[in-house]
C-alpha positions as CSV (number, residue, x, y, z in Angstrom):
1,M,-101.4,31.8,-44.3
2,S,-98.4,31.8,-46.6
3,K,-95.3,34.1,-46.3
4,L,-94.9,37.0,-48.8
5,S,-91.8,36.7,-51.2
6,T,-89.2,39.5,-51.2
7,L,-88.8,41.2,-54.5
8,K,-85.1,41.9,-55.9
9,D,-84.0,45.5,-56.0
10,H,-82.2,45.6,-59.4
11,F,-81.3,49.3,-59.1
12,K,-79.3,48.8,-55.9
13,E,-77.5,45.8,-57.2
14,S,-76.5,47.7,-60.3
15,Q,-75.3,50.6,-58.3
16,L,-73.2,48.3,-56.0
17,Y,-71.6,46.6,-59.0
18,L,-70.8,49.9,-60.6
19,N,-69.2,51.2,-57.4
20,R,-67.0,48.1,-57.1
21,T,-66.0,48.3,-60.7
22,V,-65.0,51.9,-60.4
23,A,-63.0,51.2,-57.2
24,A,-61.2,48.3,-58.8
25,T,-60.4,50.4,-61.9
26,V,-59.0,53.2,-59.8
27,M,-56.9,50.8,-57.8
28,V,-55.5,49.2,-61.0
29,L,-54.8,52.7,-62.4
30,V,-53.0,53.7,-59.2
31,L,-50.9,50.5,-59.3
32,F,-50.2,51.0,-62.9
33,V,-49.1,54.5,-62.3
34,L,-46.8,53.4,-59.5
35,L,-45.4,50.6,-61.6
36,A,-44.9,53.0,-64.5
37,A,-43.2,55.4,-62.2
38,R,-40.9,52.7,-60.8
39,L,-40.1,51.4,-64.3
40,A,-39.3,55.0,-65.4
41,F,-37.1,55.4,-62.4
42,L,-35.2,52.2,-63.0
43,Q,-35.0,52.5,-66.8
44,I,-34.3,56.2,-67.0
45,Y,-32.7,57.5,-63.8
46,Q,-30.8,54.3,-62.9
47,H,-30.2,53.0,-66.4
48,D,-26.4,53.0,-66.2
49,L,-26.2,51.2,-62.9
50,Y,-28.6,48.4,-63.8
51,K,-27.2,48.1,-67.3
52,T,-23.8,47.4,-65.7
53,L,-25.3,45.0,-63.2
54,S,-27.2,43.1,-65.8
55,L,-24.6,43.0,-68.6
56,N,-21.2,43.4,-67.1
57,N,-21.2,42.5,-63.4
58,Q,-20.4,39.0,-62.3
59,V,-19.9,37.1,-59.1
60,R,-16.4,35.5,-59.1
61,I,-15.2,32.8,-56.8
62,L,-11.6,33.5,-56.0
63,P,-9.2,31.2,-54.2
64,I,-7.4,32.5,-51.1
65,T,-3.9,30.9,-50.9
66,P,-3.1,29.6,-47.4
67,P,0.1,31.0,-45.9
68,R,2.8,28.3,-46.1
69,G,3.9,26.9,-42.8
70,L,7.2,28.2,-41.3
71,I,10.2,26.0,-40.5
72,F,12.3,26.3,-37.3
73,D,15.3,24.6,-35.8
74,R,15.0,22.7,-32.5
75,H,15.5,25.9,-30.5
76,G,12.9,28.0,-32.4
77,T,15.4,29.7,-34.8
78,L,13.5,30.6,-38.0
79,L,14.9,28.7,-41.0
80,A,12.2,29.2,-43.6
81,D,10.0,32.4,-43.6
82,N,7.3,34.0,-45.7
83,I,8.0,37.6,-46.7
84,P,5.4,40.0,-48.3
85,A,6.0,40.9,-51.9
86,F,4.1,42.4,-54.8
87,S,3.6,40.5,-58.0
88,L,2.2,41.5,-61.4
89,E,-0.6,39.1,-62.3
90,I,-2.9,38.6,-65.3
91,T,-6.3,37.1,-65.2
92,P,-6.7,35.5,-68.7
93,E,-10.5,35.6,-69.0
94,R,-10.5,39.4,-68.6
95,V,-7.9,40.0,-71.2
96,E,-9.0,40.2,-74.9
97,N,-5.6,40.1,-76.5
98,M,-2.9,38.5,-74.4
99,G,0.0,39.1,-76.7
100,D,-0.8,42.8,-77.1
101,T,-1.3,43.2,-73.3
102,V,2.0,41.6,-72.5
103,Q,3.8,43.6,-75.2
104,R,2.4,46.9,-73.7
105,L,3.3,45.8,-70.2
106,Q,6.9,45.3,-71.3
107,A,7.0,49.0,-72.3
108,V,6.0,49.9,-68.7
109,L,7.9,47.3,-66.6
110,P,11.0,45.1,-67.2
111,I,9.8,41.6,-68.0
112,S,12.5,39.0,-68.8
113,E,12.3,36.1,-71.1
114,Q,12.3,33.8,-68.1
115,D,9.3,35.6,-66.7
116,L,7.4,35.1,-70.0
117,A,8.4,31.4,-70.1
118,N,7.1,30.8,-66.6
119,F,3.9,32.7,-67.3
120,N,3.3,30.7,-70.5
121,K,3.8,27.4,-68.8
122,Q,1.2,28.2,-66.1
123,L,-1.1,29.7,-68.7
124,K,-1.5,26.2,-70.2
125,Y,-2.9,24.5,-67.1
126,K,-4.2,27.3,-64.8
127,R,-7.8,28.3,-64.7
128,K,-8.6,31.3,-66.9
129,S,-10.4,32.9,-64.0
130,E,-7.2,32.8,-61.8
131,G,-4.5,35.4,-61.6
132,I,-1.2,34.1,-63.1
133,P,2.0,35.8,-61.9
134,L,4.0,37.5,-64.7
135,R,6.5,39.2,-62.5
136,L,7.4,38.4,-58.9
137,K,8.7,40.7,-56.3
138,L,8.1,44.1,-57.8
139,T,9.9,47.1,-56.2
140,D,8.0,50.0,-54.7
141,E,9.0,52.1,-57.7
142,E,7.6,49.5,-60.1
143,V,4.4,49.3,-58.2
144,A,3.9,53.0,-58.3
145,K,4.8,53.2,-62.0
146,F,2.2,50.5,-62.9
147,A,-0.4,52.2,-60.8
148,L,-0.2,55.3,-63.0
149,E,-0.9,53.1,-66.1
150,K,-3.3,50.6,-64.5
151,H,-6.4,52.1,-66.3
152,H,-4.9,50.9,-69.6
153,F,-4.7,47.3,-68.6
154,T,-7.9,45.5,-68.0
155,G,-7.3,42.1,-66.3
156,V,-3.9,43.1,-65.0
157,D,-3.3,43.7,-61.2
158,V,-0.6,44.1,-58.7
159,V,-1.3,41.5,-56.0
160,A,0.4,41.2,-52.5
161,R,1.7,37.7,-52.0
162,L,3.9,35.9,-49.5
163,I,7.2,34.8,-51.0
164,R,9.3,32.0,-49.4
165,H,12.6,33.3,-47.9
166,Y,15.5,31.4,-46.4
167,P,17.5,33.6,-44.0
168,S,20.6,31.4,-43.8
169,A,20.4,30.2,-47.4
170,E,23.4,28.0,-48.4
171,P,24.1,26.1,-45.1
172,F,20.5,24.8,-45.1
173,A,19.8,24.5,-48.8
174,H,20.0,20.7,-49.0
175,V,18.2,19.9,-45.8
176,L,15.4,22.4,-46.3
177,G,15.2,22.2,-50.1
178,Y,13.3,24.8,-51.9
179,I,10.0,25.6,-53.5
180,G,9.4,26.4,-57.2
181,P,6.6,27.0,-59.7
182,I,4.0,24.2,-60.1
183,S,4.5,22.3,-63.3
184,E,2.2,20.1,-65.4
185,K,4.1,17.1,-64.0
186,D,3.4,18.2,-60.5
187,L,-0.4,18.4,-61.3
188,E,-0.3,14.7,-62.0
189,V,0.4,13.9,-58.4
190,I,-1.3,16.8,-56.5
191,D,-4.9,17.8,-56.0
192,A,-5.3,20.6,-58.6
193,V,-8.4,22.0,-56.7
194,A,-6.5,22.2,-53.4
195,Y,-3.7,24.2,-55.2
196,R,-5.9,26.7,-56.9
197,G,-4.3,30.1,-56.5
198,T,-1.0,28.5,-55.4
199,Y,1.9,29.0,-57.9
200,A,4.7,27.2,-56.1
201,M,5.3,24.0,-54.1
202,G,8.1,22.1,-52.4
203,K,10.6,20.6,-54.9
204,S,13.3,19.1,-52.7
205,G,14.3,18.5,-49.1
206,I,11.9,19.1,-46.2
207,E,9.9,21.4,-48.3
208,K,9.0,18.5,-50.6
209,Y,8.8,15.7,-48.0
210,Y,6.3,17.6,-45.8
211,E,4.5,19.5,-48.5
212,K,1.1,18.4,-47.3
213,L,1.7,19.8,-43.8
214,L,3.3,23.0,-45.0
215,H,0.8,23.8,-47.7
216,G,-2.3,24.3,-45.6
217,K,-6.0,24.3,-46.7
218,L,-7.3,26.5,-49.5
219,G,-9.8,29.3,-48.7
220,Y,-12.4,31.0,-51.0
221,Q,-14.2,34.3,-51.4
222,H,-17.2,35.3,-53.5
223,I,-16.7,38.8,-54.9
224,E,-18.8,41.1,-57.0
225,T,-17.0,43.1,-59.7
226,D,-17.9,45.9,-62.0
227,A,-17.5,46.2,-65.7
228,K,-13.9,47.0,-65.4
229,G,-13.2,44.1,-63.1
230,R,-12.9,46.2,-60.0
231,T,-14.2,44.6,-56.8
232,I,-17.5,46.1,-55.6
233,R,-18.0,44.0,-52.5
234,V,-17.1,40.6,-51.0
235,L,-20.3,38.5,-50.7
236,K,-18.9,35.6,-48.8
237,R,-15.5,34.6,-47.4
238,F,-14.2,31.2,-46.3
239,P,-10.7,31.9,-44.8
240,P,-7.8,29.4,-45.5
241,A,-6.2,27.2,-42.9
242,P,-2.5,28.1,-42.7
243,G,0.1,25.4,-43.2
244,Q,1.6,23.7,-40.2
245,N,4.8,25.2,-38.6
246,L,7.5,22.5,-38.5
247,Y,10.3,22.3,-35.9
248,L,13.4,20.3,-37.1
249,S,15.8,18.5,-34.9
250,I,18.6,20.5,-36.6
251,D,20.7,22.8,-34.4
252,N,21.1,26.0,-36.3
253,E,24.5,26.9,-34.8
254,L,25.9,23.4,-35.3
255,Q,24.6,23.3,-38.9
256,I,26.4,26.6,-39.7
257,K,29.5,25.5,-38.0
258,S,29.5,22.2,-39.9
259,Y,29.2,24.1,-43.2
260,E,32.0,26.4,-42.3
261,A,34.3,23.6,-41.0
262,L,34.3,22.1,-44.5
263,G,36.0,25.3,-45.7
264,E,36.7,25.3,-49.4
265,F,36.4,21.6,-49.8
266,K,33.6,19.6,-51.2
267,G,32.0,17.1,-48.8
268,A,29.3,16.3,-46.4
269,V,28.6,16.2,-42.6
270,V,25.9,14.4,-40.7
271,A,25.7,14.6,-37.0
272,L,22.9,13.0,-34.9
273,D,21.9,12.1,-31.4
274,P,22.6,8.4,-31.0
275,N,20.0,8.1,-28.3
276,T,17.1,9.3,-30.4
277,G,18.2,9.4,-34.1
278,E,17.5,13.1,-34.2
279,I,19.7,14.7,-36.9
280,L,21.6,17.7,-35.4
281,A,23.4,18.7,-38.6
282,L,23.1,17.7,-42.2
283,V,25.4,19.5,-44.6
284,S,26.4,19.1,-48.2
285,K,29.0,21.4,-49.8
286,P,29.2,23.1,-52.2
287,S,25.7,24.5,-51.9
288,F,23.4,27.1,-53.5
289,D,21.0,29.8,-52.7
290,P,17.4,28.4,-52.4
291,N,16.0,31.9,-52.5
292,L,16.7,31.9,-56.3
293,F,14.2,29.2,-56.8
294,A,11.5,30.7,-54.6
295,Q,11.3,33.7,-56.9
296,G,11.5,31.7,-60.1
297,I,15.1,31.1,-61.1
298,E,16.4,32.4,-64.4
299,A,17.1,29.7,-67.0
300,S,20.8,30.8,-67.4
301,I,21.4,30.5,-63.6
302,Y,19.7,27.1,-63.3
303,K,21.7,25.8,-66.3
304,A,24.9,27.0,-64.7
305,L,24.0,25.2,-61.5
306,Q,23.1,22.0,-63.3
307,G,26.2,22.1,-65.4
308,S,28.7,22.9,-62.7
309,M,31.5,20.4,-62.1
310,E,31.1,21.1,-58.4
311,R,27.5,19.8,-58.5
312,P,26.1,22.3,-56.0
313,L,22.5,20.9,-56.4
314,F,23.6,17.4,-55.5
315,N,22.9,16.4,-51.9
316,R,26.1,14.5,-51.0
317,A,24.9,13.7,-47.4
318,T,21.9,11.6,-48.5
319,R,22.6,10.8,-52.2
320,G,26.4,10.7,-52.5
321,Q,27.6,7.1,-52.6
322,Y,31.3,6.5,-51.8
323,P,33.5,3.6,-50.8
324,P,33.5,3.9,-46.9
325,G,37.2,3.0,-46.7
326,S,38.6,1.9,-43.4
327,T,35.6,3.2,-41.4
328,V,34.1,-0.3,-41.8
329,K,37.0,-2.0,-40.1
330,P,35.4,-2.0,-36.7
331,L,32.4,-3.8,-38.2
332,V,34.7,-6.4,-39.8
333,A,36.4,-6.9,-36.4
334,L,33.1,-7.4,-34.6
335,Q,32.0,-10.0,-37.1
336,A,35.3,-11.9,-36.9
337,L,35.3,-11.8,-33.1
338,D,31.6,-12.9,-32.8
339,L,32.1,-15.8,-35.2
340,N,35.3,-16.8,-33.4
341,Y,37.5,-16.4,-36.5
342,I,39.9,-14.3,-34.4
343,T,40.4,-13.3,-30.8
344,P,41.4,-9.8,-29.5
345,Q,44.9,-11.2,-29.2
346,F,45.1,-12.5,-32.7
347,G,48.2,-11.0,-34.4
348,L,50.3,-11.2,-37.4
349,F,53.4,-9.6,-39.0
350,D,52.7,-6.9,-41.6
351,P,55.4,-6.5,-44.2
352,G,53.3,-3.8,-45.9
353,W,51.4,-6.1,-48.3
354,Y,49.2,-9.2,-48.4
355,Q,49.3,-11.9,-51.0
356,L,46.6,-14.5,-51.7
357,N,48.8,-16.9,-53.6
358,A,52.6,-17.2,-53.9
359,G,53.6,-15.2,-56.9
360,G,50.3,-13.5,-57.2
361,R,49.2,-9.9,-56.9
362,L,50.5,-7.9,-53.9
363,Y,47.6,-6.1,-52.1
364,R,49.6,-3.3,-50.5
365,D,48.9,-1.6,-47.2
366,W,48.5,2.2,-47.3
367,I,51.6,2.7,-45.1
368,F,53.7,1.0,-47.7
369,F,53.4,3.9,-50.1
370,S,54.8,6.3,-47.5
371,K,57.4,4.2,-45.6
372,Q,58.0,1.3,-47.9
373,H,57.4,-1.1,-45.1
374,G,54.5,-2.3,-43.0
375,H,53.2,-1.9,-39.4
376,G,55.3,-4.8,-38.1
377,W,53.7,-7.0,-35.5
378,V,49.9,-6.2,-35.3
379,D,47.1,-7.3,-33.1
380,L,43.5,-6.2,-33.3
381,E,43.8,-3.0,-31.3
382,K,46.8,-1.9,-33.2
383,A,45.2,-2.8,-36.5
384,I,42.2,-0.5,-35.8
385,T,44.4,2.2,-34.2
386,E,46.8,2.4,-37.2
387,S,44.3,1.2,-39.8
388,C,46.4,-1.8,-40.9
389,D,45.1,-3.0,-44.3
390,T,47.1,-6.2,-44.2
391,Y,45.5,-7.3,-41.0
392,F,42.0,-6.7,-42.4
393,F,42.9,-8.4,-45.7
394,T,43.7,-11.4,-43.7
395,V,40.5,-11.2,-41.6
396,A,38.3,-10.5,-44.6
397,H,39.8,-13.6,-46.4
398,K,39.0,-15.7,-43.4
399,L,35.4,-14.4,-43.2
400,G,34.5,-14.6,-46.8
401,V,32.1,-12.3,-48.8
402,N,28.9,-13.7,-47.3
403,H,29.9,-12.9,-43.7
404,L,31.1,-9.5,-44.7
405,H,27.8,-8.9,-46.5
406,D,25.9,-10.0,-43.4
407,I,27.6,-7.6,-41.0
408,Y,27.4,-4.6,-43.4
409,T,23.7,-5.1,-43.9
410,R,23.1,-5.6,-40.2
411,F,24.6,-2.1,-39.7
412,G,22.2,-0.7,-42.2
413,L,24.4,-0.4,-45.3
414,G,23.0,-1.3,-48.7
415,K,19.5,0.1,-47.9
416,P,18.0,3.5,-47.2
417,T,17.9,4.6,-43.6
418,G,14.3,5.8,-44.0
419,V,15.1,9.4,-43.1
420,D,12.3,11.9,-43.7
421,M,13.9,13.4,-46.9
422,P,13.1,12.5,-50.5
423,G,15.6,10.9,-52.8
424,E,17.8,9.0,-50.4
425,A,20.3,6.6,-52.0
426,S,20.6,3.1,-50.8
427,G,24.3,2.5,-51.3
428,I,25.7,-1.0,-52.4
429,V,26.7,-4.0,-50.4
430,P,28.0,-6.4,-53.1
431,N,28.2,-10.1,-53.0
432,S,28.7,-12.8,-55.7
433,E,25.0,-12.8,-56.6
434,W,24.9,-9.0,-57.0
435,K,28.0,-9.0,-59.2
436,R,26.6,-11.6,-61.5
437,R,23.3,-9.7,-61.8
438,A,24.8,-6.1,-62.0
439,R,28.0,-6.7,-63.9
440,K,27.7,-10.1,-65.4
441,E,30.9,-11.2,-63.8
442,E,32.1,-13.8,-61.3
443,W,33.2,-12.9,-57.8
444,Y,36.9,-13.2,-57.0
445,A,38.8,-13.5,-53.8
446,G,40.4,-10.1,-54.5
447,D,36.9,-8.6,-54.4
448,T,36.5,-9.9,-50.9
449,L,39.8,-8.3,-49.8
450,N,38.7,-4.9,-51.3
451,I,35.3,-4.8,-49.6
452,G,37.0,-6.0,-46.4
453,I,38.8,-2.6,-46.1
454,G,35.8,-0.6,-47.5
455,Q,37.0,-0.3,-51.1
456,G,35.9,-1.6,-54.4
457,M,32.2,-2.0,-55.1
458,L,31.1,-1.3,-51.5
459,L,29.3,2.1,-51.4
460,A,27.7,4.1,-48.6
461,T,26.3,7.5,-48.0
462,P,27.4,9.9,-45.2
463,L,24.0,9.5,-43.7
464,Q,24.4,5.8,-43.5
465,M,27.8,6.1,-42.0
466,S,26.4,8.4,-39.3
467,Q,23.9,5.7,-38.5
468,V,26.8,3.2,-38.3
469,A,28.6,5.5,-35.8
470,A,25.4,5.8,-33.7
471,M,25.0,2.0,-33.7
472,L,28.6,1.6,-32.5
473,A,27.9,4.1,-29.8
474,N,24.7,2.2,-28.8
475,R,26.4,-1.2,-28.9
476,G,24.3,-2.4,-31.7
477,Q,21.0,-0.6,-31.1
478,L,19.5,0.8,-34.3
479,V,18.1,4.3,-34.4
480,K,16.3,5.7,-37.4
481,P,17.6,9.1,-38.5
482,K,14.9,11.8,-38.5
483,L,14.6,15.5,-39.0
484,L,11.1,16.3,-37.8
485,Y,11.2,17.4,-34.2
486,G,7.7,18.7,-33.8
487,V,4.6,20.0,-35.6
488,G,3.2,23.3,-34.4
489,K,5.7,23.3,-31.5
490,P,8.9,21.4,-30.6
491,F,8.7,18.3,-28.5
492,T,9.4,18.7,-24.9
493,D,9.8,15.1,-23.8
494,E,12.9,13.2,-24.4
495,T,12.7,10.2,-26.7
496,T,14.8,7.2,-25.6
497,L,15.7,4.0,-27.3
498,N,13.4,1.1,-27.1
499,A,14.9,-2.2,-26.0
500,D,13.2,-3.9,-29.0
501,A,15.3,-1.7,-31.3
502,T,18.4,-3.8,-30.7
503,T,19.3,-5.4,-34.1
504,I,22.8,-6.8,-33.4
505,H,23.4,-9.3,-30.7
506,L,26.9,-10.6,-30.0
507,Q,27.6,-13.9,-28.4
508,H,30.2,-12.1,-26.3
509,P,29.0,-8.5,-25.6
510,E,32.5,-7.6,-24.3
511,H,33.7,-7.5,-27.8
512,W,31.9,-4.1,-28.2
513,D,34.2,-2.7,-25.6
514,C,37.2,-4.3,-27.3
515,V,36.5,-2.6,-30.6
516,I,35.4,0.7,-29.1
517,Q,38.6,1.0,-27.0
518,A,40.6,0.5,-30.1
519,M,38.5,3.3,-31.8
520,Q,39.5,5.5,-28.8
521,R,43.1,4.8,-29.5
522,V,42.6,6.1,-33.1
523,V,41.9,9.5,-31.5
524,D,44.1,9.7,-28.4
525,S,47.1,7.5,-29.3
526,P,50.1,9.2,-31.0
527,S,50.1,6.3,-33.4
528,G,46.4,6.7,-34.1
529,T,45.4,7.8,-37.6
530,A,43.3,10.7,-36.3
531,Y,45.7,11.8,-33.6
532,R,47.3,14.8,-35.5
533,A,43.8,16.2,-36.1
534,T,42.3,15.5,-32.7
535,Q,45.2,15.9,-30.2
536,G,44.3,18.3,-27.4
537,I,40.6,17.4,-27.1
538,R,39.2,17.4,-23.5
539,Y,36.3,15.0,-24.1
540,S,36.5,11.3,-24.9
541,V,36.0,10.3,-28.5
542,A,35.9,6.9,-30.3
543,G,36.5,7.3,-34.0
544,K,37.7,5.7,-37.2
545,T,39.4,7.3,-40.2
546,G,38.9,6.1,-43.7
547,T,40.2,6.8,-47.2
548,A,38.0,6.2,-50.3
549,Q,39.9,5.6,-53.5
550,V,38.7,7.5,-56.5
551,F,40.7,5.3,-59.0
552,N,42.5,2.0,-58.7
553,L,46.3,1.9,-58.7
554,K,48.2,-0.5,-60.9
555,Q,50.3,-3.3,-59.3
556,N,53.5,-1.3,-58.9
557,E,52.0,2.2,-59.2
558,K,52.6,4.6,-56.3
559,Y,50.0,7.2,-55.1
560,E,51.7,10.6,-55.1
561,V,49.2,13.4,-54.2
562,S,51.2,16.1,-56.0
563,K,51.0,14.2,-59.3
564,V,47.3,13.3,-59.1
565,K,44.7,15.6,-60.6
566,S,42.6,17.3,-57.9
567,H,39.3,15.5,-58.9
568,L,41.1,12.1,-58.7
569,R,42.5,12.5,-55.2
570,D,41.3,10.2,-52.5
571,H,38.3,11.1,-50.3
572,S,38.7,11.3,-46.5
573,W,36.2,9.8,-44.1
574,F,35.9,10.1,-40.3
575,I,33.2,8.6,-38.1
576,A,33.0,9.1,-34.4
577,F,30.9,9.4,-31.3
578,A,31.4,11.2,-28.0
579,P,31.6,11.2,-25.1
580,V,32.4,7.5,-25.1
581,E,30.9,6.8,-21.7
582,H,27.5,8.4,-22.4
583,P,27.3,9.2,-26.1
584,K,25.5,12.4,-27.0
585,I,26.6,12.9,-30.6
586,A,27.6,10.6,-33.5
587,I,29.1,12.1,-36.6
588,A,30.2,11.1,-40.1
589,V,32.3,13.5,-42.2
590,L,33.4,13.1,-45.8
591,V,35.9,15.4,-47.5
592,E,36.1,14.9,-51.2
593,N,39.6,14.9,-52.9
594,K,41.3,15.9,-49.6
595,L,44.6,17.6,-49.7
596,K,45.3,19.3,-46.4
597,K,42.1,19.0,-44.5
598,T,40.9,15.5,-43.6
599,G,37.5,14.3,-42.3
600,A,39.0,14.1,-38.8
601,H,40.0,17.8,-38.9
602,V,36.5,18.8,-39.9
603,A,35.0,16.6,-37.2
604,R,37.3,18.1,-34.6
605,E,36.0,21.6,-35.3
606,I,32.4,20.5,-35.1
607,L,32.8,18.5,-31.9
608,D,34.7,21.3,-30.2
609,H,31.9,23.7,-31.0
610,Y,29.3,21.2,-29.9
611,F,30.9,20.5,-26.5
612,A,31.9,24.1,-25.9
613,K,28.2,25.1,-26.5
614,N,26.9,22.4,-24.2
615,L,29.5,23.4,-21.6
616,N,28.3,27.0,-21.7
617,E,24.7,25.9,-21.4
618,E,25.5,23.7,-18.4
619,K,27.4,26.6,-16.8
620,T,24.5,29.0,-17.3
621,S,22.0,26.6,-15.7
622,S,24.4,25.7,-12.9
623,E,25.2,29.3,-12.1
624,K,21.5,29.9,-11.7
625,A,21.3,27.1,-9.2
626,S,24.6,27.9,-7.4
627,S,26.8,30.9,-8.1
628,K,29.6,29.3,-6.1
629,K,30.0,26.1,-8.1
630,V,32.4,26.2,-11.1
631,L,31.9,23.6,-13.7
632,K,34.7,22.0,-15.6
633,V,34.7,19.9,-18.7
634,E,35.6,16.9,-16.7
635,D,32.6,17.4,-14.4
636,I,30.2,17.2,-17.3
637,F,31.7,14.6,-19.5
638,E,33.6,12.4,-17.0
639,Q,36.9,12.9,-18.7
640,N,38.5,9.7,-19.8
641,S,41.8,9.0,-18.0
642,T,43.6,8.1,-21.2
643,I,43.5,11.6,-22.5
644,E,46.9,13.3,-21.9
645,D,47.3,16.0,-19.3
646,G,48.4,19.5,-20.1
647,L,46.6,19.7,-23.5
648,D,44.9,22.8,-24.8
649,H,41.4,23.7,-23.5
650,V,38.3,23.3,-25.6
651,E,38.2,26.1,-28.2
652,E,35.4,28.6,-27.4
């Protein structure tokens, strides 16, 4: 029997369809009503807010300038700081009419022509979205005055920045250098992205040489601003990495003392530790105030500095090239001894002049101009002690130009020392080949005599001569002068010379002692050329004076200081190291156009200060260990027996 088929209920199906349609329609209507209500809320009630967000708001990516690293001396004394200051800045993309805005700003705040010039320079290469300083270092009154008018200046803000500051200014100007506004030329050598938001960078000295360490790493922040450019909120922030703090080998007190010791004279001082090459003082005078550059120096002031006859911007210590004078005589003596051209006993009679050929030119000894006669009988020790030119004319003629060139270059002359400072000069060590190339002239025997006493075409910097003094102290071991003592913190371990650093080997090492003993006589013998400046010292010193001629005298012309114009007077050199037994300091001093104060006088003041300070430090540490023990200068420096008794104590 077959199953019965179920018939469809069309009524129920229609009813179900209708119910579903009605439900869907109601749901759509409800959603539409909600959507309409939401749109009405957004379009009517929050119209102003969302109009601003859609039309005027923007997310800006702003650079965060990293704080520049600080600079300290070897003891932690602050040499270069960052101080907070307010600057008036304009963001070009938010300003419709730049000329009108600047003109109206001038009616509110004083803005100089130099401010405008610096601003216009940066306007050419800075991003339009970055703030460009128009005025630096606003006073509190100026900040308050602008705040009252701020609503009239869209795109103009007062921004807190860190400005470079040099507490000691002039004494450190040439070693630290200065920072200044970034120029288009600077952008050719730096990463423009890394310097976004940074308006200044190192221009000279340590500030320039270690710019990468001092600058730090740029940070960023994403900010949301309203129609008027005001910040609504910070969306993201990537903090900058501050620049590294640098510790220099410079001794703050010794640096200032060196600067003061030069007094009113132009010149340079370089003192270093002969055991490590660490520079303890590097001074050039006259100097300038580097703070002027950090704030954007006025054109008139910069022009005056550049055009000054005193050349305050010129670093005499590393770039000044002068004939070293008689300071090279110990080098000439070492070469002649080592090559067996002379012995320590070699002597001659000095009538006050030297003559290459009978009837030829007389090369006069310096003493001839004051006493009209020579030094009499002279051996090597006396020749160095009294700086006898005639003796070294004779020795130089025996050696010849090539041997002189050899010993000078072995002592580091004629090439940069490699110090960590920009712009170091190399000096000149001439020979026949150099003269043909540079002057298109042949070499004469008279040229050999001149460079044999450190005159003529031979040129050296004070920094190079301090290295010479250190090498004499080390018996030929070369140390490379350096200023960086530590990054982040000062070094605590002592750096000593490497045996591989020896660059000058003598066949007879005892000749070092022979020459150094003669250099001691320069200082402690009544006939020594430095004795008048150094008598009374209570520490052993080996030194050598030198005179650098500014112009050449004619055959029978006499040098009379009172009749020579001040800028044509001779320069005075002095190189030394002390204590002789265990050298701790080597020094080179140059006094330009000396009249009363010589290089030896300046060096005496500096060395007195150095040893007095070390004596006090030794006393302090000793008193902590034993209150009963009293230290004397002789205890610390093993006083040389040749120094006369009864002389004055070290000046405190």
